[in-house]
PDBQT receptor file of N, H, CA, C and O in Angstrom, charges set to zero:
ATOM      1  N   MET A   1     -17.824 -14.380 -32.391  1.00  0.00    +0.000 N 
ATOM      2  CA  MET A   1     -19.083 -13.761 -31.938  1.00  0.00    +0.000 C 
ATOM      3  C   MET A   1     -19.970 -14.678 -31.286  1.00  0.00    +0.000 C 
ATOM      4  O   MET A   1     -20.598 -14.378 -30.271  1.00  0.00    +0.000 OA
ATOM      5  N   LYS A   2     -20.030 -15.788 -31.854  1.00  0.00    +0.000 N 
ATOM      6  H   LYS A   2     -19.520 -16.032 -32.679  1.00  0.00    +0.000 HD
ATOM      7  CA  LYS A   2     -20.917 -16.986 -31.283  1.00  0.00    +0.000 C 
ATOM      8  C   LYS A   2     -20.513 -17.250 -29.979  1.00  0.00    +0.000 C 
ATOM      9  O   LYS A   2     -21.371 -17.392 -29.108  1.00  0.00    +0.000 OA
ATOM     10  N   ALA A   3     -19.043 -17.358 -29.657  1.00  0.00    +0.000 N 
ATOM     11  H   ALA A   3     -18.345 -17.243 -30.365  1.00  0.00    +0.000 HD
ATOM     12  CA  ALA A   3     -18.562 -17.775 -28.418  1.00  0.00    +0.000 C 
ATOM     13  C   ALA A   3     -18.877 -16.740 -27.410  1.00  0.00    +0.000 C 
ATOM     14  O   ALA A   3     -19.119 -17.068 -26.249  1.00  0.00    +0.000 OA
ATOM     15  N   PHE A   4     -18.885 -15.516 -27.793  1.00  0.00    +0.000 N 
ATOM     16  H   PHE A   4     -18.688 -15.249 -28.737  1.00  0.00    +0.000 HD
ATOM     17  CA  PHE A   4     -19.257 -14.476 -26.848  1.00  0.00    +0.000 C 
ATOM     18  C   PHE A   4     -20.589 -14.525 -26.441  1.00  0.00    +0.000 C 
ATOM     19  O   PHE A   4     -20.837 -14.436 -25.239  1.00  0.00    +0.000 OA
ATOM     20  N   VAL A   5     -21.546 -14.660 -27.314  1.00  0.00    +0.000 N 
ATOM     21  H   VAL A   5     -21.344 -14.732 -28.291  1.00  0.00    +0.000 HD
ATOM     22  CA  VAL A   5     -22.891 -14.770 -27.005  1.00  0.00    +0.000 C 
ATOM     23  C   VAL A   5     -23.202 -15.990 -26.137  1.00  0.00    +0.000 C 
ATOM     24  O   VAL A   5     -24.016 -15.872 -25.220  1.00  0.00    +0.000 OA
ATOM     25  N   THR A   6     -22.597 -17.155 -26.378  1.00  0.00    +0.000 N 
ATOM     26  H   THR A   6     -21.936 -17.251 -27.122  1.00  0.00    +0.000 HD
ATOM     27  CA  THR A   6     -22.759 -18.324 -25.701  1.00  0.00    +0.000 C 
ATOM     28  C   THR A   6     -22.197 -18.077 -24.216  1.00  0.00    +0.000 C 
ATOM     29  O   THR A   6     -22.830 -18.445 -23.226  1.00  0.00    +0.000 OA
ATOM     30  N   GLY A   7     -21.022 -17.460 -24.145  1.00  0.00    +0.000 N 
ATOM     31  H   GLY A   7     -20.508 -17.161 -24.949  1.00  0.00    +0.000 HD
ATOM     32  CA  GLY A   7     -20.466 -17.205 -22.725  1.00  0.00    +0.000 C 
ATOM     33  C   GLY A   7     -21.348 -16.300 -22.040  1.00  0.00    +0.000 C 
ATOM     34  O   GLY A   7     -21.548 -16.531 -20.848  1.00  0.00    +0.000 OA
ATOM     35  N   THR A   8     -21.951 -15.244 -22.610  1.00  0.00    +0.000 N 
ATOM     36  H   THR A   8     -21.788 -15.057 -23.579  1.00  0.00    +0.000 HD
ATOM     37  CA  THR A   8     -22.751 -14.281 -21.949  1.00  0.00    +0.000 C 
ATOM     38  C   THR A   8     -24.091 -14.906 -21.546  1.00  0.00    +0.000 C 
ATOM     39  O   THR A   8     -24.665 -14.505 -20.533  1.00  0.00    +0.000 OA
ATOM     40  N   ALA A   9     -24.603 -15.874 -22.311  1.00  0.00    +0.000 N 
ATOM     41  H   ALA A   9     -24.136 -16.200 -23.133  1.00  0.00    +0.000 HD
ATOM     42  CA  ALA A   9     -25.676 -16.599 -21.906  1.00  0.00    +0.000 C 
ATOM     43  C   ALA A   9     -25.503 -17.504 -20.601  1.00  0.00    +0.000 C 
ATOM     44  O   ALA A   9     -26.358 -17.609 -19.722  1.00  0.00    +0.000 OA
ATOM     45  N   LEU A  10     -24.258 -18.143 -20.615  1.00  0.00    +0.000 N 
ATOM     46  H   LEU A  10     -23.564 -18.057 -21.330  1.00  0.00    +0.000 HD
ATOM     47  CA  LEU A  10     -24.035 -19.012 -19.613  1.00  0.00    +0.000 C 
ATOM     48  C   LEU A  10     -23.753 -18.299 -18.254  1.00  0.00    +0.000 C 
ATOM     49  O   LEU A  10     -24.005 -18.846 -17.180  1.00  0.00    +0.000 OA
ATOM     50  N   VAL A  11     -23.232 -17.083 -18.353  1.00  0.00    +0.000 N 
ATOM     51  H   VAL A  11     -23.027 -16.638 -19.225  1.00  0.00    +0.000 HD
ATOM     52  CA  VAL A  11     -23.017 -16.120 -17.271  1.00  0.00    +0.000 C 
ATOM     53  C   VAL A  11     -24.472 -15.689 -16.766  1.00  0.00    +0.000 C 
ATOM     54  O   VAL A  11     -24.743 -15.681 -15.565  1.00  0.00    +0.000 OA
ATOM     55  N   ALA A  12     -25.260 -15.382 -17.615  1.00  0.00    +0.000 N 
ATOM     56  H   ALA A  12     -25.040 -15.388 -18.590  1.00  0.00    +0.000 HD
ATOM     57  CA  ALA A  12     -26.594 -14.876 -17.258  1.00  0.00    +0.000 C 
ATOM     58  C   ALA A  12     -27.414 -16.068 -16.574  1.00  0.00    +0.000 C 
ATOM     59  O   ALA A  12     -28.100 -15.883 -15.569  1.00  0.00    +0.000 OA
ATOM     60  N   LEU A  13     -27.292 -17.224 -17.164  1.00  0.00    +0.000 N 
ATOM     61  H   LEU A  13     -26.734 -17.374 -17.981  1.00  0.00    +0.000 HD
ATOM     62  CA  LEU A  13     -28.030 -18.418 -16.577  1.00  0.00    +0.000 C 
ATOM     63  C   LEU A  13     -27.559 -18.633 -15.127  1.00  0.00    +0.000 C 
ATOM     64  O   LEU A  13     -28.335 -18.859 -14.198  1.00  0.00    +0.000 OA
ATOM     65  N   GLY A  14     -26.205 -18.545 -15.010  1.00  0.00    +0.000 N 
ATOM     66  H   GLY A  14     -25.574 -18.362 -15.764  1.00  0.00    +0.000 HD
ATOM     67  CA  GLY A  14     -25.570 -18.849 -13.676  1.00  0.00    +0.000 C 
ATOM     68  C   GLY A  14     -26.161 -17.780 -12.695  1.00  0.00    +0.000 C 
ATOM     69  O   GLY A  14     -26.508 -18.169 -11.580  1.00  0.00    +0.000 OA
ATOM     70  N   ALA A  15     -26.298 -16.483 -13.026  1.00  0.00    +0.000 N 
ATOM     71  H   ALA A  15     -26.016 -16.167 -13.932  1.00  0.00    +0.000 HD
ATOM     72  CA  ALA A  15     -26.648 -15.473 -12.302  1.00  0.00    +0.000 C 
ATOM     73  C   ALA A  15     -28.136 -15.736 -11.773  1.00  0.00    +0.000 C 
ATOM     74  O   ALA A  15     -28.455 -15.584 -10.594  1.00  0.00    +0.000 OA
ATOM     75  N   VAL A  16     -28.991 -16.141 -12.770  1.00  0.00    +0.000 N 
ATOM     76  H   VAL A  16     -28.732 -16.265 -13.727  1.00  0.00    +0.000 HD
ATOM     77  CA  VAL A  16     -30.343 -16.372 -12.483  1.00  0.00    +0.000 C 
ATOM     78  C   VAL A  16     -30.588 -17.532 -11.494  1.00  0.00    +0.000 C 
ATOM     79  O   VAL A  16     -31.470 -17.509 -10.635  1.00  0.00    +0.000 OA
ATOM     80  N   LEU A  17     -29.663 -18.622 -11.713  1.00  0.00    +0.000 N 
ATOM     81  H   LEU A  17     -28.947 -18.641 -12.411  1.00  0.00    +0.000 HD
ATOM     82  CA  LEU A  17     -29.790 -19.778 -10.837  1.00  0.00    +0.000 C 
ATOM     83  C   LEU A  17     -29.327 -19.470  -9.481  1.00  0.00    +0.000 C 
ATOM     84  O   LEU A  17     -29.919 -19.978  -8.528  1.00  0.00    +0.000 OA
ATOM     85  N   THR A  18     -28.176 -18.570  -9.269  1.00  0.00    +0.000 N 
ATOM     86  H   THR A  18     -27.696 -18.157 -10.043  1.00  0.00    +0.000 HD
ATOM     87  CA  THR A  18     -27.668 -18.249  -7.998  1.00  0.00    +0.000 C 
ATOM     88  C   THR A  18     -28.765 -17.411  -7.346  1.00  0.00    +0.000 C 
ATOM     89  O   THR A  18     -29.021 -17.636  -6.163  1.00  0.00    +0.000 OA
ATOM     90  N   TYR A  19     -29.470 -16.420  -8.039  1.00  0.00    +0.000 N 
ATOM     91  H   TYR A  19     -29.263 -16.238  -9.000  1.00  0.00    +0.000 HD
ATOM     92  CA  TYR A  19     -30.382 -15.630  -7.392  1.00  0.00    +0.000 C 
ATOM     93  C   TYR A  19     -31.539 -16.426  -6.970  1.00  0.00    +0.000 C 
ATOM     94  O   TYR A  19     -32.001 -16.216  -5.849  1.00  0.00    +0.000 OA
ATOM     95  N   THR A  20     -32.126 -17.423  -7.825  1.00  0.00    +0.000 N 
ATOM     96  H   THR A  20     -31.750 -17.594  -8.736  1.00  0.00    +0.000 HD
ATOM     97  CA  THR A  20     -33.150 -18.242  -7.354  1.00  0.00    +0.000 C 
ATOM     98  C   THR A  20     -32.765 -19.072  -6.160  1.00  0.00    +0.000 C 
ATOM     99  O   THR A  20     -33.610 -19.248  -5.282  1.00  0.00    +0.000 OA
ATOM    100  N   ALA A  21     -31.575 -19.594  -6.048  1.00  0.00    +0.000 N 
ATOM    101  H   ALA A  21     -30.888 -19.451  -6.760  1.00  0.00    +0.000 HD
ATOM    102  CA  ALA A  21     -31.129 -20.347  -5.049  1.00  0.00    +0.000 C 
ATOM    103  C   ALA A  21     -31.121 -19.598  -3.684  1.00  0.00    +0.000 C 
ATOM    104  O   ALA A  21     -31.481 -20.137  -2.637  1.00  0.00    +0.000 OA
ATOM    105  N   LEU A  22     -30.680 -18.300  -3.776  1.00  0.00    +0.000 N 
ATOM    106  H   LEU A  22     -30.388 -17.862  -4.627  1.00  0.00    +0.000 HD
ATOM    107  CA  LEU A  22     -30.728 -17.312  -2.635  1.00  0.00    +0.000 C 
ATOM    108  C   LEU A  22     -32.095 -17.138  -2.095  1.00  0.00    +0.000 C 
ATOM    109  O   LEU A  22     -32.381 -17.181  -0.899  1.00  0.00    +0.000 OA
ATOM    110  N   LEU A  23     -32.968 -16.925  -3.135  1.00  0.00    +0.000 N 
ATOM    111  H   LEU A  23     -32.736 -16.890  -4.107  1.00  0.00    +0.000 HD
ATOM    112  CA  LEU A  23     -34.410 -16.652  -2.709  1.00  0.00    +0.000 C 
ATOM    113  C   LEU A  23     -35.020 -17.805  -2.013  1.00  0.00    +0.000 C 
ATOM    114  O   LEU A  23     -35.832 -17.626  -1.105  1.00  0.00    +0.000 OA
ATOM    115  N   SER A  24     -34.684 -18.898  -2.378  1.00  0.00    +0.000 N 
ATOM    116  H   SER A  24     -34.025 -19.043  -3.116  1.00  0.00    +0.000 HD
ATOM    117  CA  SER A  24     -35.445 -20.238  -1.768  1.00  0.00    +0.000 C 
ATOM    118  C   SER A  24     -34.470 -20.806  -0.782  1.00  0.00    +0.000 C 
ATOM    119  O   SER A  24     -34.728 -21.931  -0.356  1.00  0.00    +0.000 OA
ATOM    120  N   PHE A  25     -33.348 -20.178  -0.336  1.00  0.00    +0.000 N 
ATOM    121  H   PHE A  25     -33.138 -19.263  -0.683  1.00  0.00    +0.000 HD
ATOM    122  CA  PHE A  25     -32.527 -20.647   0.563  1.00  0.00    +0.000 C 
ATOM    123  C   PHE A  25     -33.201 -21.026   1.971  1.00  0.00    +0.000 C 
ATOM    124  O   PHE A  25     -34.062 -20.317   2.492  1.00  0.00    +0.000 OA
ATOM    125  N   ASP A  26     -32.733 -22.183   2.512  1.00  0.00    +0.000 N 
ATOM    126  H   ASP A  26     -32.033 -22.759   2.088  1.00  0.00    +0.000 HD
ATOM    127  CA  ASP A  26     -33.422 -22.684   3.700  1.00  0.00    +0.000 C 
ATOM    128  C   ASP A  26     -33.199 -21.643   4.950  1.00  0.00    +0.000 C 
ATOM    129  O   ASP A  26     -32.068 -21.287   5.283  1.00  0.00    +0.000 OA
ATOM    130  N   GLN A  27     -34.283 -21.233   5.548  1.00  0.00    +0.000 N 
ATOM    131  H   GLN A  27     -35.201 -21.522   5.277  1.00  0.00    +0.000 HD
ATOM    132  CA  GLN A  27     -34.234 -20.069   6.540  1.00  0.00    +0.000 C 
ATOM    133  C   GLN A  27     -33.549 -20.596   7.876  1.00  0.00    +0.000 C 
ATOM    134  O   GLN A  27     -33.224 -19.797   8.754  1.00  0.00    +0.000 OA
ATOM    135  N   SER A  28     -33.331 -22.012   8.007  1.00  0.00    +0.000 N 
ATOM    136  H   SER A  28     -33.594 -22.661   7.294  1.00  0.00    +0.000 HD
ATOM    137  CA  SER A  28     -32.779 -22.446   9.149  1.00  0.00    +0.000 C 
ATOM    138  C   SER A  28     -31.257 -22.260   9.104  1.00  0.00    +0.000 C 
ATOM    139  O   SER A  28     -30.649 -22.293  10.173  1.00  0.00    +0.000 OA
ATOM    140  N   THR A  29     -30.672 -22.091   8.094  1.00  0.00    +0.000 N 
ATOM    141  H   THR A  29     -31.166 -22.065   7.226  1.00  0.00    +0.000 HD
ATOM    142  CA  THR A  29     -29.295 -21.847   7.975  1.00  0.00    +0.000 C 
ATOM    143  C   THR A  29     -28.892 -20.489   7.416  1.00  0.00    +0.000 C 
ATOM    144  O   THR A  29     -27.728 -20.218   7.124  1.00  0.00    +0.000 OA
ATOM    145  N   ALA A  30     -29.855 -19.703   7.292  1.00  0.00    +0.000 N 
ATOM    146  H   ALA A  30     -30.801 -19.924   7.530  1.00  0.00    +0.000 HD
ATOM    147  CA  ALA A  30     -29.600 -18.345   6.772  1.00  0.00    +0.000 C 
ATOM    148  C   ALA A  30     -30.562 -17.430   7.556  1.00  0.00    +0.000 C 
ATOM    149  O   ALA A  30     -31.646 -17.833   7.977  1.00  0.00    +0.000 OA
ATOM    150  N   GLU A  31     -30.108 -16.195   7.724  1.00  0.00    +0.000 N 
ATOM    151  H   GLU A  31     -29.227 -15.868   7.382  1.00  0.00    +0.000 HD
ATOM    152  CA  GLU A  31     -30.903 -15.053   8.306  1.00  0.00    +0.000 C 
ATOM    153  C   GLU A  31     -31.176 -13.901   7.340  1.00  0.00    +0.000 C 
ATOM    154  O   GLU A  31     -30.215 -13.194   7.037  1.00  0.00    +0.000 OA
ATOM    155  N   ARG A  32     -32.255 -13.660   6.876  1.00  0.00    +0.000 N 
ATOM    156  H   ARG A  32     -33.035 -14.234   7.123  1.00  0.00    +0.000 HD
ATOM    157  CA  ARG A  32     -32.466 -12.697   5.845  1.00  0.00    +0.000 C 
ATOM    158  C   ARG A  32     -32.892 -11.351   6.575  1.00  0.00    +0.000 C 
ATOM    159  O   ARG A  32     -33.818 -11.278   7.384  1.00  0.00    +0.000 OA
ATOM    160  N   TYR A  33     -32.065 -10.274   6.166  1.00  0.00    +0.000 N 
ATOM    161  H   TYR A  33     -31.313 -10.334   5.509  1.00  0.00    +0.000 HD
ATOM    162  CA  TYR A  33     -32.482  -8.961   6.640  1.00  0.00    +0.000 C 
ATOM    163  C   TYR A  33     -33.383  -8.230   5.722  1.00  0.00    +0.000 C 
ATOM    164  O   TYR A  33     -33.672  -8.716   4.629  1.00  0.00    +0.000 OA
ATOM    165  N   GLN A  34     -33.858  -7.042   6.130  1.00  0.00    +0.000 N 
ATOM    166  H   GLN A  34     -33.623  -6.648   7.018  1.00  0.00    +0.000 HD
ATOM    167  CA  GLN A  34     -34.863  -6.281   5.430  1.00  0.00    +0.000 C 
ATOM    168  C   GLN A  34     -34.344  -5.809   4.149  1.00  0.00    +0.000 C 
ATOM    169  O   GLN A  34     -35.075  -5.648   3.172  1.00  0.00    +0.000 OA
ATOM    170  N   ASP A  35     -33.005  -5.571   4.147  1.00  0.00    +0.000 N 
ATOM    171  H   ASP A  35     -32.412  -5.701   4.941  1.00  0.00    +0.000 HD
ATOM    172  CA  ASP A  35     -32.408  -4.957   2.879  1.00  0.00    +0.000 C 
ATOM    173  C   ASP A  35     -32.157  -5.984   2.025  1.00  0.00    +0.000 C 
ATOM    174  O   ASP A  35     -31.505  -5.680   1.026  1.00  0.00    +0.000 OA
ATOM    175  N   GLY A  36     -32.523  -7.208   2.153  1.00  0.00    +0.000 N 
ATOM    176  H   GLY A  36     -33.052  -7.454   2.964  1.00  0.00    +0.000 HD
ATOM    177  CA  GLY A  36     -32.334  -8.404   1.285  1.00  0.00    +0.000 C 
ATOM    178  C   GLY A  36     -31.037  -9.171   1.278  1.00  0.00    +0.000 C 
ATOM    179  O   GLY A  36     -30.814 -10.099   0.500  1.00  0.00    +0.000 OA
ATOM    180  N   SER A  37     -30.171  -8.716   2.214  1.00  0.00    +0.000 N 
ATOM    181  H   SER A  37     -30.353  -7.962   2.846  1.00  0.00    +0.000 HD
ATOM    182  CA  SER A  37     -28.826  -9.466   2.429  1.00  0.00    +0.000 C 
ATOM    183  C   SER A  37     -29.095 -10.675   3.145  1.00  0.00    +0.000 C 
ATOM    184  O   SER A  37     -30.054 -10.766   3.911  1.00  0.00    +0.000 OA
ATOM    185  N   VAL A  38     -28.249 -11.652   2.920  1.00  0.00    +0.000 N 
ATOM    186  H   VAL A  38     -27.470 -11.578   2.298  1.00  0.00    +0.000 HD
ATOM    187  CA  VAL A  38     -28.322 -12.958   3.654  1.00  0.00    +0.000 C 
ATOM    188  C   VAL A  38     -27.099 -13.251   4.379  1.00  0.00    +0.000 C 
ATOM    189  O   VAL A  38     -26.009 -13.172   3.813  1.00  0.00    +0.000 OA
ATOM    190  N   VAL A  39     -27.218 -13.600   5.659  1.00  0.00    +0.000 N 
ATOM    191  H   VAL A  39     -28.103 -13.664   6.119  1.00  0.00    +0.000 HD
ATOM    192  CA  VAL A  39     -26.153 -13.948   6.459  1.00  0.00    +0.000 C 
ATOM    193  C   VAL A  39     -26.151 -15.398   6.797  1.00  0.00    +0.000 C 
ATOM    194  O   VAL A  39     -27.133 -15.813   7.413  1.00  0.00    +0.000 OA
ATOM    195  N   LEU A  40     -25.211 -16.224   6.494  1.00  0.00    +0.000 N 
ATOM    196  H   LEU A  40     -24.414 -15.887   5.994  1.00  0.00    +0.000 HD
ATOM    197  CA  LEU A  40     -25.059 -17.684   6.826  1.00  0.00    +0.000 C 
ATOM    198  C   LEU A  40     -24.828 -17.799   8.334  1.00  0.00    +0.000 C 
ATOM    199  O   LEU A  40     -23.950 -17.125   8.873  1.00  0.00    +0.000 OA
ATOM    200  N   LEU A  41     -25.617 -18.658   9.035  1.00  0.00    +0.000 N 
ATOM    201  H   LEU A  41     -26.330 -19.205   8.598  1.00  0.00    +0.000 HD
ATOM    202  CA  LEU A  41     -25.351 -18.982  10.314  1.00  0.00    +0.000 C 
ATOM    203  C   LEU A  41     -24.633 -20.093  10.589  1.00  0.00    +0.000 C 
ATOM    204  O   LEU A  41     -25.054 -21.128  10.071  1.00  0.00    +0.000 OA
ATOM    205  N   ASP A  42     -23.500 -20.177  11.377  1.00  0.00    +0.000 N 
ATOM    206  H   ASP A  42     -23.158 -19.336  11.798  1.00  0.00    +0.000 HD
ATOM    207  CA  ASP A  42     -22.739 -21.369  11.588  1.00  0.00    +0.000 C 
ATOM    208  C   ASP A  42     -23.474 -22.279  12.517  1.00  0.00    +0.000 C 
ATOM    209  O   ASP A  42     -24.135 -21.803  13.440  1.00  0.00    +0.000 OA
ATOM    210  N   HIS A  43     -23.391 -23.533  12.319  1.00  0.00    +0.000 N 
ATOM    211  H   HIS A  43     -22.854 -23.919  11.569  1.00  0.00    +0.000 HD
ATOM    212  CA  HIS A  43     -24.091 -24.525  13.124  1.00  0.00    +0.000 C 
ATOM    213  C   HIS A  43     -23.270 -24.763  14.383  1.00  0.00    +0.000 C 
ATOM    214  O   HIS A  43     -22.041 -24.744  14.318  1.00  0.00    +0.000 OA
ATOM    215  N   ALA A  44     -23.934 -24.996  15.571  1.00  0.00    +0.000 N 
ATOM    216  H   ALA A  44     -24.933 -25.012  15.624  1.00  0.00    +0.000 HD
ATOM    217  CA  ALA A  44     -23.199 -25.212  16.754  1.00  0.00    +0.000 C 
ATOM    218  C   ALA A  44     -22.197 -26.413  16.604  1.00  0.00    +0.000 C 
ATOM    219  O   ALA A  44     -22.487 -27.393  15.919  1.00  0.00    +0.000 OA
ATOM    220  N   THR A  45     -21.058 -26.299  17.245  1.00  0.00    +0.000 N 
ATOM    221  H   THR A  45     -20.823 -25.503  17.802  1.00  0.00    +0.000 HD
ATOM    222  CA  THR A  45     -20.054 -27.327  17.095  1.00  0.00    +0.000 C 
ATOM    223  C   THR A  45     -19.765 -27.812  18.576  1.00  0.00    +0.000 C 
ATOM    224  O   THR A  45     -20.076 -27.143  19.562  1.00  0.00    +0.000 OA
ATOM    225  N   SER A  46     -19.131 -29.059  18.629  1.00  0.00    +0.000 N 
ATOM    226  H   SER A  46     -18.879 -29.603  17.829  1.00  0.00    +0.000 HD
ATOM    227  CA  SER A  46     -18.857 -29.544  19.956  1.00  0.00    +0.000 C 
ATOM    228  C   SER A  46     -17.990 -28.551  20.783  1.00  0.00    +0.000 C 
ATOM    229  O   SER A  46     -18.045 -28.632  22.010  1.00  0.00    +0.000 OA
ATOM    230  N   TRP A  47     -17.233 -27.668  20.223  1.00  0.00    +0.000 N 
ATOM    231  H   TRP A  47     -17.189 -27.602  19.226  1.00  0.00    +0.000 HD
ATOM    232  CA  TRP A  47     -16.336 -26.798  21.074  1.00  0.00    +0.000 C 
ATOM    233  C   TRP A  47     -17.009 -25.371  21.147  1.00  0.00    +0.000 C 
ATOM    234  O   TRP A  47     -16.399 -24.456  21.700  1.00  0.00    +0.000 OA
ATOM    235  N   ASP A  48     -18.258 -25.171  20.597  1.00  0.00    +0.000 N 
ATOM    236  H   ASP A  48     -18.754 -25.915  20.148  1.00  0.00    +0.000 HD
ATOM    237  CA  ASP A  48     -18.867 -23.881  20.724  1.00  0.00    +0.000 C 
ATOM    238  C   ASP A  48     -20.394 -24.115  21.064  1.00  0.00    +0.000 C 
ATOM    239  O   ASP A  48     -21.256 -23.974  20.196  1.00  0.00    +0.000 OA
ATOM    240  N   THR A  49     -20.674 -24.458  22.292  1.00  0.00    +0.000 N 
ATOM    241  H   THR A  49     -19.973 -24.573  22.996  1.00  0.00    +0.000 HD
ATOM    242  CA  THR A  49     -22.043 -24.836  22.616  1.00  0.00    +0.000 C 
ATOM    243  C   THR A  49     -22.508 -24.053  23.803  1.00  0.00    +0.000 C 
ATOM    244  O   THR A  49     -23.389 -24.519  24.526  1.00  0.00    +0.000 OA
ATOM    245  N   ASP A  50     -21.984 -22.929  24.034  1.00  0.00    +0.000 N 
ATOM    246  H   ASP A  50     -21.269 -22.551  23.446  1.00  0.00    +0.000 HD
ATOM    247  CA  ASP A  50     -22.476 -22.046  25.087  1.00  0.00    +0.000 C 
ATOM    248  C   ASP A  50     -23.677 -21.388  24.414  1.00  0.00    +0.000 C 
ATOM    249  O   ASP A  50     -24.351 -20.560  25.026  1.00  0.00    +0.000 OA
TER     250      ASP A  50
């Protein structure tokens, strides 16, 4: 039972950290839409500069 509680706590902590990271994500590399979704934007590369 202790292992289950520990595992659940670790999963919850990971979820909170992921959520916090998404909220504070650098806006220069992500585009946030009104529904809360985040789309990562590719950086321009040497073969994609149009």
